C-alpha positions in Angstrom: -0.8 18.4 -13.1 -4.0 17.9 -15.1 -5.2 14.5 -16.3 -7.5 13.9 -19.2 -9.2 10.8 -20.4 -7.0 8.6 -18.2 -3.8 9.8 -19.8 -1.0 11.8 -18.1 -0.2 15.0 -20.0 2.9 14.8 -22.1 5.0 17.5 -20.5 5.2 19.6 -17.3 6.9 22.6 -16.0 8.3 22.6 -12.4 8.1 26.1 -11.1 9.7 27.4 -7.8 9.2 30.6 -6.0 12.6 31.4 -7.3 11.5 32.1 -10.8 15.0 31.7 -12.2 14.6 28.0 -11.7 11.7 27.5 -14.2 12.2 24.5 -16.5 10.4 22.3 -18.9 11.3 18.6 -19.4 9.2 16.2 -21.4 7.6 13.6 -19.2 8.8 10.6 -21.2 12.4 11.6 -20.3 11.5 11.8 -16.6 9.7 8.4 -16.9 13.0 7.0 -18.2 14.8 8.2 -15.0 12.1 6.5 -12.9 12.7 3.3 -14.8 16.4 3.6 -14.4 16.1 4.3 -10.7 16.5 1.1 -8.6 14.2 0.2 -5.8 16.6 1.3 -3.1 16.9 4.7 -4.7 13.1 5.0 -5.0 12.7 4.0 -1.4 14.9 6.9 -0.2 12.0 9.1 -1.1 9.0 7.0 -0.2 6.6 9.0 1.9 8.0 12.3 1.0 6.5 15.1 -1.1 9.3 14.7 -3.6 8.5 11.0 -4.1 4.9 11.9 -4.8 6.0 14.5 -7.3 8.3 12.0 -9.1 5.5 9.4 -9.1 3.1 11.8 -10.7 5.7 12.8 -13.3 6.8 9.3 -14.1 3.6 7.2 -14.2 0.6 9.5 -14.0 -2.0 9.4 -11.2 -3.3 6.0 -10.0 -1.3 3.6 -12.1 0.7 0.7 -10.8 3.1 -2.1 -11.7 1.8 -4.3 -14.6 2.7 -7.5 -12.5 0.9 -6.3 -9.4 -2.2 -4.5 -8.2 -3.5 -1.1 -9.4 -5.9 0.5 -6.8 -8.9 2.6 -7.7 -11.3 4.0 -5.1 -14.7 2.3 -5.0 -16.8 4.2 -2.5 -19.7 1.8 -3.0 -17.7 -0.7 -0.8 -17.2 1.8 2.0 -18.5 1.4 5.6 -19.0 4.6 7.5 -18.3 5.2 11.1 -18.4 1.9 13.0 -16.5 3.2 16.1 -12.9 4.2 16.4 -10.1 1.8 15.2 -11.9 0.1 12.3 -9.9 -3.0 11.5 -11.6 -5.1 8.8 -11.1 -8.8 7.9 -12.9 -10.7 5.1 -14.2 -14.3 4.8 -17.2 -16.2 3.5 -18.9 -16.7 6.9 -22.3 -18.0 5.6 -21.0 -20.2 2.8 -22.9 -18.4 0.1 -20.0 -17.7 -2.2 -19.2 -14.1 -1.3 -17.1 -12.4 1.3 -18.5 -11.2 4.6 -16.9 -9.0 7.1 -15.8 -8.7 10.7 -14.7 -5.2 11.8 -12.6 -4.9 14.9 -12.8 -1.6 16.8 -11.4 0.1 19.9 -14.2 -1.2 22.1 -12.7 -4.7 22.2 -15.5 -5.9 19.9 -15.5 -7.4 16.4 -18.7 -6.4 14.6 -20.3 -8.8 12.1 -21.5 -7.7 8.6 -23.1 -10.0 6.1 -22.5 -9.3 2.4 -26.1 -9.1 1.0 -25.0 -7.6 -2.3 -23.3 -10.7 -3.8 -19.9 -11.9 -5.0 -19.4 -9.0 -7.5 -21.0 -6.1 -5.7 -20.8 -6.2 -2.0 -23.3 -4.5 0.3 -22.7 -4.7 4.1 -25.6 -5.5 6.4 -25.1 -5.6 10.2 -25.2 -9.2 11.6 -25.0 -9.1 15.4 -25.1 -12.9 15.6 -21.5 -13.0 14.3 -20.1 -10.4 16.8 -17.3 -11.6 19.0 -15.5 -10.0 22.0 -11.8 -10.3 22.5 -10.5 -11.8 25.7 -9.9 -9.8 27.9 -11.6 -7.3 25.6 -9.7 -4.1 26.4 -10.0 -2.6 22.8 -8.1 -2.1 19.6 -9.3 -5.5 18.3 -7.9 -6.9 15.0 -9.3 -10.2 13.5 -7.6 -12.9 11.5 -9.5 -15.8 9.9 -8.4 -19.3 9.1 -9.5 -22.9 9.5 -7.3 -23.7 12.4 -8.7 -27.2 13.2 -9.2 -28.5 9.7 -13.0 -29.0 10.0 -14.0 -26.8 7.0 -15.1 -23.6 8.7 -13.5 -20.4 9.7 -11.9 -20.0 13.2 -10.3 -16.8 14.2 -7.6 -15.0 16.2 -8.3 -11.7 17.9 -5.4 -9.2 18.6 -5.8 -6.8 21.5 -4.9 -3.1 21.3 -3.9 -2.1 24.9 -2.2 -5.5 25.5 0.0 -7.7 23.4 -2.5 -10.6 23.7 -3.8 -12.7 20.8 -6.9 -14.8 21.8 -8.1 -17.7 19.7 -11.7 -18.6 19.1 -13.0 -21.9 17.6 -16.0 -21.9 15.3 -18.3 -24.4 17.1 -21.2 -23.5 14.9 -21.0 -24.4 11.2 -19.6 -23.3 7.9 -22.8 -21.3 7.2 -23.6 -20.2 10.8 -20.5 -19.4 12.9 -20.4 -19.4 16.6 -17.2 -18.4 18.3 -16.0 -20.3 21.4 -12.9 -19.3 23.3 -9.9 -21.7 22.6 -7.0 -20.7 24.8 -4.8 -23.6 23.7 -4.5 -22.0 20.3 -3.5 -18.6 21.7 -0.2 -17.2 20.3 2.5 -15.9 22.6 1.8 -12.5 24.1 3.8 -9.7 22.5 6.1 -7.5 24.7 4.3 -4.3 23.8 0.7 -3.3 23.2 -1.2 -3.5 19.9 -1.3 -7.1 18.6 -2.4 -7.3 14.9 -2.5 -10.9 13.6 -2.5 -12.2 10.0 -2.6 -15.8 9.0 -1.4 -17.7 5.9 0.6 -20.9 5.0 4.0 -19.4 4.7 6.1 -22.6 4.4 3.9 -24.6 2.1 3.3 -27.4 4.6 -0.5 -27.3 4.5 -1.1 -25.6 7.9 -1.5 -21.9 8.8 1.3 -19.8 10.1 1.1 -16.4 11.7 2.6 -12.9 11.4 1.7 -10.4 14.1 2.1 -6.7 14.0 2.9 -4.8 17.1 1.2 -1.5 16.7 2.9 0.3 19.6 6.5 -0.2 18.4 5.9 -1.0 14.7 7.7 -4.3 14.7 6.3 -7.5 13.1 6.9 -11.0 14.3 6.5 -14.3 12.5 5.5 -17.7 14.0 5.6 -21.1 12.4 2.7 -23.5 13.1 4.5 -26.6 14.4 1.3 -28.2 15.7 -0.2 -29.1 12.4 -3.4 -28.6 10.5 -5.8 -29.3 13.3 -4.1 -28.1 16.5 -1.9 -25.0 16.0 1.2 -24.3 18.0 3.1 -21.1 17.4 6.9 -21.2 17.3 8.9 -18.0 16.7 10.4 -17.9 13.2 12.6 -14.8 13.1 13.8 -15.4 9.5 10.2 -14.7 8.3 9.9 -11.4 10.2 8.9 -8.5 7.9 10.7 -5.1 8.4 9.4 -2.6 10.9 7.2 0.1 9.4 6.6 2.3 12.4 3.6 2.5 14.8 0.3 0.9 13.9 1.8 -2.0 12.0 -1.2 -4.1 10.7 -0.5 -6.9 8.2 -2.6 -8.8 5.7 -1.7 -11.5 3.1 -2.6 -12.2 -0.5 -0.9 -13.3 -3.7 -0.8 -9.9 -5.3 1.3 -10.8 -8.4 -0.1 -14.3 -9.2 3.2 -16.2 -8.7 1.8 -18.7 -6.3 3.2 -17.3 -3.0 1.8 -14.9 -0.4 2.7 -11.2 -0.6 2.2 -8.8 2.2 0.6 -5.4 2.9 1.2 -3.6 6.1 -0.8 -0.6 7.3 0.7 1.9 9.6 -0.3 4.9 11.7 1.6 7.9 10.4 -0.1 9.4 7.4 -2.5 6.5 7.0 -0.2 4.8 4.6 0.0 1.1 3.6 3.3 -0.5 2.5 3.3 -3.4 0.1 6.0 -6.2 0.1 6.5 -8.7 -2.6 7.5 -12.2 -1.6 10.7 -12.6 -3.6 11.5 -15.9 -1.8 9.1 -18.7 -2.4 5.9 -20.4 -1.3 7.9 -22.3 1.4 10.5 -19.7 2.4 9.3 -16.1 2.2 11.5 -13.0 1.7 9.8 -9.7 2.0 11.0 -7.1 -0.6 9.5 -3.6 -0.6 7.4 -2.9 -3.6 6.2 0.8 -3.5 4.4 0.5 -6.8 1.8 -1.7 -5.2 1.0 0.7 -2.4 -2.6 1.9 -2.2 -3.2 5.7 -1.7 -2.9 6.9 1.8 -5.8 7.8 4.0 -3.9 10.5 5.8 -6.9 12.4 7.0 -8.1 9.3 8.9 -4.8 7.9 10.1 -3.8 4.3 10.9 -4.5 2.3 7.8 -5.6 -1.4 8.4 -5.8 -3.5 5.2 -7.9 -6.5 4.4 -7.6 -8.2 1.0 -10.2 -10.3 -0.9 -11.8 -10.6 -4.3 -14.8 -8.3 -3.8 -16.0 -8.0 -7.4 -15.6 -11.6 -8.6 -12.9 -10.8 -11.2 -10.3 -13.2 -9.7 -7.9 -10.6 -8.3 -7.6 -9.2 -4.8 -9.4 -6.0 -3.9 -8.8 -4.0 -0.7 -10.6 -2.5 2.3 -8.7 0.0 4.5 -9.9 0.5 8.0 -9.0 3.7 9.8 -8.6 5.1 13.3 -11.6 7.3 13.0 -13.9 4.4 12.1 -14.4 4.8 8.3 -13.5 1.8 6.1 -12.6 2.6 2.5 -12.9 0.4 -0.5 -10.3 0.1 -3.3 -10.9 -2.0 -6.5 -7.9 -3.7 -8.1 -8.1 -2.7 -11.7 -4.8 -4.3 -12.9 -5.3 -6.6 -15.9 -5.3 -10.4 -15.2 -2.7 -12.5 -16.9 -3.7 -14.8 -19.7 -3.3 -18.6 -19.3 0.2 -19.8 -19.8 1.3 -21.4 -23.1 3.4 -24.5 -22.6 6.0 -25.8 -25.1 7.5 -29.2 -25.4 9.9 -30.6 -28.0 7.0 -31.8 -30.1 4.3 -29.1 -29.8 2.6 -26.4 -27.7 -0.7 -25.9 -25.8 -2.5 -23.4 -23.7 -2.7 -24.5 -20.1 -5.4 -27.1 -19.8 -6.3 -27.0 -23.5 -5.6 -28.9 -26.7 -2.1 -30.1 -27.6 -0.8 -28.8 -31.0 2.0 -30.7 -32.7 4.8 -28.7 -34.3 8.3 -29.2 -35.6 9.1 -25.6 -34.5 7.1 -25.5 -31.3 8.5 -22.3 -29.8 7.9 -20.3 -33.0 4.4 -21.8 -33.2 3.6 -20.8 -29.6 4.9 -17.3 -30.3 2.8 -17.0 -33.5 -0.4 -18.0 -31.6 0.3 -15.9 -28.6 -1.4 -12.5 -27.8 0.0 -9.6 -25.9 0.3 -10.4 -22.2 0.9 -14.2 -22.7 3.6 -16.2 -20.9 5.3 -19.0 -22.9 6.9 -21.6 -20.7 9.4 -23.9 -22.4 9.8 -27.4 -20.9 13.1 -29.2 -20.5 14.8 -30.2 -23.7 16.9 -29.1 -26.7 15.1 -27.2 -29.4 16.5 -26.5 -32.9 14.8 -23.5 -34.4 15.1 -19.8 -35.1 12.4 -17.8 -33.3 11.1 -14.4 -34.5 9.1 -12.5 -31.9 6.8 -9.9 -33.6 4.1 -9.8 -30.9 4.7 -7.4 -28.0 4.2 -7.9 -24.3 5.2 -11.5 -24.2 7.2 -13.4 -21.6 9.3 -16.4 -23.0 11.0 -18.5 -20.4 12.1 -22.0 -19.5 10.2 -24.0 -16.9 13.3 -25.1 -15.0 16.2 -22.8 -16.0 18.9 -22.6 -18.6 20.6 -25.8 -17.5 17.6 -27.7 -18.6 16.5 -25.9 -21.7 18.6 -25.1 -24.8 17.5 -23.4 -28.0 20.1 -23.9 -30.8 19.9 -22.3 -34.2 18.6 -24.2 -37.2 20.4 -21.9 -39.5 23.7 -20.3 -38.4 23.1 -17.1 -40.3 19.9 -16.3 -38.4 19.6 -15.1 -34.8 18.3 -17.8 -32.4 15.8 -15.2 -31.0 15.0 -12.1 -33.1 12.8 -9.7 -31.2 11.2 -6.9 -33.1 8.4 -6.1 -30.7 8.5 -4.1 -27.5 7.9 -5.3 -23.9 9.2 -8.8 -24.5 10.9 -10.8 -21.8 13.3 -13.7 -22.7 14.7 -15.5 -19.7 16.3 -18.7 -18.3 17.3 -20.2 -21.7 20.6 -21.4 -23.2 20.9 -20.0 -26.7 23.7 -21.2 -29.0 25.0 -22.0 -32.5 25.0 -18.8 -34.6 28.3 -18.4 -36.4 27.8 -15.8 -39.1 29.1 -12.2 -38.6 26.9 -10.1 -36.4 24.4 -12.9 -35.7 23.4 -13.4 -32.0 21.9 -15.8 -29.6 19.3 -13.0 -28.7 18.9 -9.9 -30.9 16.7 -7.0 -29.9 16.2 -4.6 -32.8 14.6 -1.1 -32.8 12.2 -1.8 -29.9 11.9 -0.8 -26.3 11.3 -2.1 -22.8 12.5 -5.6 -23.3 14.1 -7.7 -20.5 16.7 -10.3 -21.3 17.7 -12.1 -18.0 19.2 -15.2 -16.6 20.1 -16.7 -20.0 23.3 -18.5 -21.1 24.6 -17.3 -24.5 27.5 -19.4 -25.8 28.9 -20.5 -29.1 27.4 -17.6 -31.1 29.0 -14.7 -33.0 27.5 -12.2 -30.5 25.9 -13.5 -27.3 23.2 -10.8 -26.8 22.8 -7.9 -29.2 20.8 -4.7 -28.8 20.7 -3.0 -32.2 19.3 0.0 -34.1 17.7 2.3 -31.6 16.7 -0.4 -29.1 16.0 1.5 -25.9 14.9 1.2 -22.2 15.8 -2.5 -22.2 17.3 -4.5 -19.3 20.0 -7.1 -19.8 20.7 -8.7 -16.4 22.1 -11.8 -14.8 23.1 -13.4 -18.0 26.2 -15.6 -18.7 27.9 -15.0 -22.0 31.0 -17.1 -22.8 32.9 -18.6 -25.7 31.3 -16.4 -28.3 33.3 -15.4 -31.4 33.0 -11.7 -30.6 31.7 -9.8 -27.5 29.3 -11.5 -25.2 27.0 -8.4 -25.1 26.8 -5.8 -27.8 25.0 -2.4 -28.0 25.0 -0.8 -31.4 23.1 2.4 -31.8 21.2 1.7 -28.6 20.2 4.1 -25.9 18.8 4.3 -22.3 19.5 0.6 -21.6 20.7 -1.1 -18.4 23.3 -3.8 -18.6 23.8 -5.2 -15.1 24.9 -8.2 -13.1 26.0 -10.2 -16.1 29.1 -12.4 -16.3 31.1 -12.6 -19.5 34.3 -14.6 -20.1 36.4 -16.2 -22.9 34.6 -14.2 -25.6 36.7 -13.5 -28.7 36.0 -9.8 -28.9 35.7 -9.1 -25.2 33.0 -8.8 -22.6 30.7 -6.0 -23.7 30.8 -3.5 -26.6 29.0 -0.2 -26.7 29.3 1.4 -30.1 27.9 3.5 -33.0 26.5 6.5 -31.1 25.0 4.3 -28.3 24.2 6.7 -25.5 22.8 7.1 -22.1 23.3 3.4 -21.3 24.3 2.2 -17.8 26.7 -0.8 -17.5 27.0 -1.8 -13.8 28.0 -4.7 -11.6 29.2 -6.9 -14.4 32.0 -9.4 -14.1 34.2 -9.8 -17.1 37.4 -11.8 -17.5 39.6 -13.7 -19.9 39.1 -11.9 -23.2 40.4 -9.1 -25.4 38.7 -5.9 -24.2 36.5 -5.9 -21.1 34.2 -3.1 -22.1 34.6 -1.3 -25.4 32.9 2.1 -25.6 33.5 3.5 -29.1 32.3 4.9 -32.4 31.0 8.2 -31.0 29.2 6.6 -28.1 28.4 9.2 -25.5 26.8 9.9 -22.1 27.2 6.3 -21.0 27.7 5.3 -17.4 30.1 2.4 -16.7 30.2 1.7 -13.0 30.9 -1.0 -10.3 32.2 -3.5 -12.8 34.9 -6.1 -12.0 37.2 -6.7 -15.0 40.3 -8.8 -15.0 42.7 -10.7 -17.2 42.1 -8.9 -20.5 44.8 -9.2 -23.2 44.2 -5.7 -24.4 42.2 -3.3 -22.2 40.0 -3.4 -19.2 38.0 -0.7 -20.8 38.6 1.0 -24.1 37.1 4.4 -24.9 37.7 5.2 -28.5 36.8 6.8 -31.8 35.1 10.0 -30.7 33.5 8.6 -27.5 32.7 11.5 -25.2 30.9 12.6 -22.0 30.8 9.2 -20.4 31.4 8.5 -16.7 33.6 5.6 -15.7 33.7 5.1 -11.9 33.8 2.5 -9.1 35.3 -0.1 -11.4 38.1 -2.6 -10.6 40.5 -3.3 -13.4 43.2 -5.8 -12.7 45.8 -7.9 -14.6 45.1 -6.4 -18.0 47.5 -5.2 -20.7 46.0 -1.7 -20.1 43.7 -0.9 -17.3 41.9 2.1 -18.9 42.6 3.0 -22.6 41.4 6.2 -24.1 42.0 6.4 -27.8 40.5 9.4 -29.6 38.1 10.0 -26.7 37.4 13.3 -25.1 35.6 14.9 -22.2 35.1 11.7 -20.2 35.0 11.5 -16.4 37.1 8.7 -14.9 37.2 8.5 -11.1 37.0 6.2 -8.1 38.4 3.3 -10.1 41.1 0.7 -9.0 43.7 -0.1 -11.6 46.2 -2.8 -10.5 48.7 -5.4 -11.7 48.5 -4.3 -15.3 51.3 -3.5 -17.8 49.9 0.1 -18.2 47.5 1.6 -15.7 46.2 4.1 -18.3 46.9 4.7 -22.0 45.9 8.0 -23.7 46.2 8.1 -27.5 45.1 11.3 -29.4 42.7 12.1 -26.6 41.9 15.4 -24.8 39.7 17.0 -22.2 39.4 13.8 -20.0 39.2 14.2 -16.3 41.0 11.5 -14.3 41.0 11.8 -10.5 40.4 9.9 -7.3 41.6 6.6 -8.8 44.1 4.1 -7.3 47.0 3.0 -9.4 48.7 0.0 -7.7 51.4 -2.3 -8.8 51.3 -1.5 -12.5 54.4 -1.9 -14.7 53.9 1.6 -16.1 51.3 4.0 -14.7 50.6 6.0 -17.9 51.3 5.8 -21.6 50.5 8.9 -23.6 50.6 9.6 -27.4 49.6 12.9 -29.0 47.2 13.6 -26.1 46.7 17.1 -24.5 44.6 18.9 -22.0 43.7 15.9 -19.9 43.3 16.8 -16.3 44.7 14.5 -13.5 42.8 16.1 -10.6 39.3 17.2 -9.9 37.9 20.1 -11.9 36.7 21.9 -8.8 37.8 22.2 -5.2 36.2 19.5 -3.1 35.2 19.5 0.5 36.6 16.4 2.1 37.6 14.8 5.4 40.9 13.1 5.8 42.1 11.7 9.1 39.0 13.2 10.8 39.9 16.7 9.6 38.0 18.7 6.9 39.8 20.3 4.0 39.0 22.1 0.8 41.2 21.4 -2.3 41.6 19.8 -5.6 42.2 16.0 -5.4 44.3 13.9 -7.8 45.0 10.1 -7.8 46.8 7.6 -5.6 50.0 6.3 -7.2 51.9 3.6 -5.3 55.1 4.8 -6.8 54.7 8.3 -5.4 57.2 9.0 -2.6 56.6 12.7 -1.8 55.8 14.2 1.6 52.6 15.6 3.1 53.8 18.4 5.3 50.4 19.9 6.1 48.6 16.6 6.6 45.8 17.3 4.1 46.4 14.0 2.4 47.8 15.6 -0.8 51.5 15.3 -1.7 53.5 18.5 -1.5 55.1 17.8 -4.9 53.6 16.7 -8.2 53.8 13.1 -9.4 55.6 13.0 -12.7 54.2 10.4 -15.1 56.6 11.2 -17.9 53.9 12.5 -20.2 52.0 14.6 -17.7 51.9 15.4 -14.0 49.4 14.9 -11.3 49.6 18.1 -9.2 47.5 16.8 -6.4 48.7 13.2 -5.8 46.9 11.4 -2.9 48.9 10.0 0.0 46.5 7.2 0.6 43.9 5.2 -1.4 40.9 7.4 -2.5 38.6 5.5 -0.1 40.3 7.4 2.7 39.0 10.7 1.4 35.3 11.3 2.2 33.7 13.9 -0.1 31.2 16.2 1.6 28.3 17.1 -0.7 27.9 20.8 -1.4 25.0 23.0 -0.4 22.2 23.2 -3.0 20.0 25.9 -4.6 16.8 25.4 -6.7 18.8 26.1 -9.8 21.0 23.1 -9.0 17.8 20.9 -9.3 17.3 22.2 -12.8 20.9 21.3 -13.7 20.6 17.9 -12.2 17.5 17.0 -14.1 19.0 18.4 -17.3 22.0 16.1 -16.8 19.7 13.2 -16.1 18.0 13.6 -19.5 21.1 14.4 -21.4 20.7 18.1 -21.8 23.7 19.4 -19.8 27.3 18.3 -19.3 28.1 16.2 -16.3 28.6 18.3 -13.1 29.5 16.4 -9.9 28.4 19.3 -7.8 24.7 18.3 -8.2 25.3 14.6 -7.2 23.1 15.0 -4.2 23.2 11.4 -3.0 26.9 11.1 -3.6 26.6 7.9 -5.7 28.7 9.3 -8.6 25.8 9.5 -11.1 23.2 12.2 -11.8 19.6 11.0 -12.0 16.3 12.6 -11.4 16.6 11.3 -7.8 19.4 13.9 -7.3 17.1 16.7 -8.7 14.3 15.7 -6.3 16.6 15.5 -3.3 17.7 19.1 -4.2 14.1 20.1 -4.5 13.5 18.8 -1.0 16.1 21.3 0.3 14.7 24.2 -1.7 12.6 26.8 0.0 9.1 27.8 -1.1 6.3 25.9 -2.8 6.5 23.8 -6.0 3.9 24.4 -8.6 3.3 22.1 -11.6 2.0 23.8 -14.7 1.4 22.5 -18.3 
């Protein structure tokens, strides 16, 4: 792929040695699939050629997450060969306001380098007076700096390579002229295996320094809490803080990479010279390490064994990076991510930039929005605010300070949305929004924009709770609570490529969620919906939507209603219970319905003037009537193709139908399929299952390069659904499946314009 002027090209062709598999897909469509792909899915491919290919296609070369670092090589910061096993650590050792350097190596020595360039342009000059030997000094030395005795200067820990020892050294010189004296009472416990690599930070917010130590030989990392205090450390094992193992060469370092006030983590490793980033998704007092591959720096594969050190090397207030390597070269990387603007705070009487002048206002949220610029964060303090807020500036974050329980925004005029967002890249979170009563007016309305995030809000007492309208796309609506609204809690109208996930909706007049008016390519997953009319409505020519892993119960009409021309949607892994109808298809066609549980309902399924729907591998349990059908034809009650599956530890190939608790037929050949059809009155299931569908384990088919083309075309809406190219077996086709298929394809992959 070529790159011009910092921009990724707008399209690419993936070409295989099998020339029949040529294809062209616009990159913006592949980017969408990268956005839709969850972290767990992305991590399946981390470190593989296919992940690198997807990353190039989705974000261009050298970009990174907007709320984390973006790494660019800066060869001016490099140090050439300093002896094998270069392991840098940075600190201001002479108190002149810039970062100096100690470099561990395989000789058991940490070499001193003074920064003679300055705080914004480092230049490394050898400083032998700062050298320190590890004890016993066998080699593979790694340094960690901190003020361990609270006297204002840097002390250090030295990890040993051939042993698991970590030796402590007190600075008995001064803040500007260090002298390292052995201090065995500060030593950490010896690790079981060789290769101790320490890193120090205050991980529990108690004012003293704690420790994480990598074990290079095995790749594990171990955490230790400092229970001795700020002036006399004592290291106590703290397993709950342990980062995940990354493989041999594990070398950690700490920094706050996303500016949220807690320590994040980078871990270098041996294989491929790669460095893994982990975001602290816990807190400043209780860390939880969550893999964040978008923060990873480039690998130094030719050199092996990346050893990271983080500090602000160019004086721009973010963390830059040095990567030491096994062959002795240390590489510099500048963090080029934009810095966040100062926060804007809002109270009930006015607004102000952090640390600046207070501005009185009777509509303080709107005033803050009007004065904000792209990239600003608006933090709303506790209280009740009566106003209608129009957001016309993009790339804003609007959130409460202490959560939706403490901050309510109620409409000043019931015929106007509480929040009306007409700009892209806006985040609205942790607010209670209420009071709109006019038809089609919402607590939060997103209109004709993209990449907005609506999360952790409470929407109650509105006509609609949350409303995505008029071509809104690539938005995330997550972890919201919508209840007691006049109509559905969450509504998509003419919206596409959005993700609606982990929301709870109950006691809404129209139901939980409505997807209508040609809304397409949306994913609704892991939502909990109860006590309403229709759980999820998918109608008015909506198409290619994915409805999965939702829990819907107690609906007076339908758990899900597919209606008025809705087609080519996939409904799977849902649980529908105690509804009038579990799954209703009214004038819907060519939809896939599988792996659902429908129970304790008056009708398991209702089909009205519908055709071409494929319904299989579902459980129908304890329903009064299993199926109601009216003027419906050509619906298929088993898989469209023969499936390879295991049942009772034996492999079979056959079509699979559904499980019906009222079926009483026999299974003479033990293949898990009844020998006679199940008669539903209006249709028959010719392959009824003897047990719940979970007892049938589907074996993925073998793949060819052409299958990758089909999978990617399905992912971007250019091909009908085909389960055969579901490479990871999760029931949905994304670009991840295409790339997994590519992994199995023979020959090289070329990328042409």
